[in-house]
N, C-alpha and C positions, 0 to 999 in steps of 0.2 A: 540179567534183563532189567530188574528193578533199578539197579545201580545206573544202567544206561539211561533209563527214563528220568531218573533223578538228575543226572548230569545234563540231559537235554532240557529238562524243566529249568534247572539253574542257569543254563546258558540263555534260554529264552527270557528268563527273568532279568538277567544282566543286560541282554540286548534291549529289552523293553525299557529298562531304567535309563540306559544310555540315550535311547530315542526320546524318552520323556524329557531328559535334561536338554537335549538338543532343541526340542520343540519349545521348552521354556525360555532358552536363550534367544531363539529366533523371535519368539513373542515379545520378549523384553526389548530386543533391538527394534522391532517394528513399532512398539509403543513409543520408544524414545524418538524414533524418526518422525512419527506422527505428531508428537508434541513439539518437536523442533519445527516442523513445517507449519503447524498451527501458529506458533509464536511468530514465525517469519511472515505468515499471512496477515496477522494482526499488525505487525510493524509496517508492512506495505500499505495496509488500509489506512493507518494513521498518516503515513507520508502522503498518500493520495488526498486525504481530507485537508491536510495542511497546504498542499499544492493548489487545490481548488480554492481554498480560502485566499491564498496569496494572489491567485489569478483574479478573483473577484475584486479584491482590494486594488489591484493594479488597474483593472478596467474602470473602477470608480474614480481613481485618481486621474486617469487619462481623460475620462469624460468631463471631470471637473476642470481640468486644465484646458481642454478644448472649448468648453463653454465660456470660461473666463476670457480666453483669447478671442473668441468670436464676439463677445460683448465689447471687449476693448477695441477690436477692429471696427465694429459698428460705431462706437463712440467717436473714434478718430475720424472715420469717414464723415460722420454727421458734422463734426467740428470744422472739417475742411470745407464741406458744402456750405455751412453757415457763413464761414469766412468769405467764400467766393461770392455768395449772394450779397454780403455786406459790402464787398469791394465793388460790386456792380451798382449798388445803390448810390 
């Protein structure tokens, strides 16, 4: 009877040790996955910030280009009008 209890206790101990190892491995995998996902999230945040900055710079260049062209068009129009008025005189 005591031998049977000792065998049962030893089997329970082995079973608990195995379950503990499995839990430790699972925990390690979950931590690794969490760290990998956190690194990926950081990388994506950096890409988003870079994309937003590039978009802002592109908008500024476009506005500058449009402003310059609008000024040039007005200048050309004014020169044409002055020339026409001069020809009428």
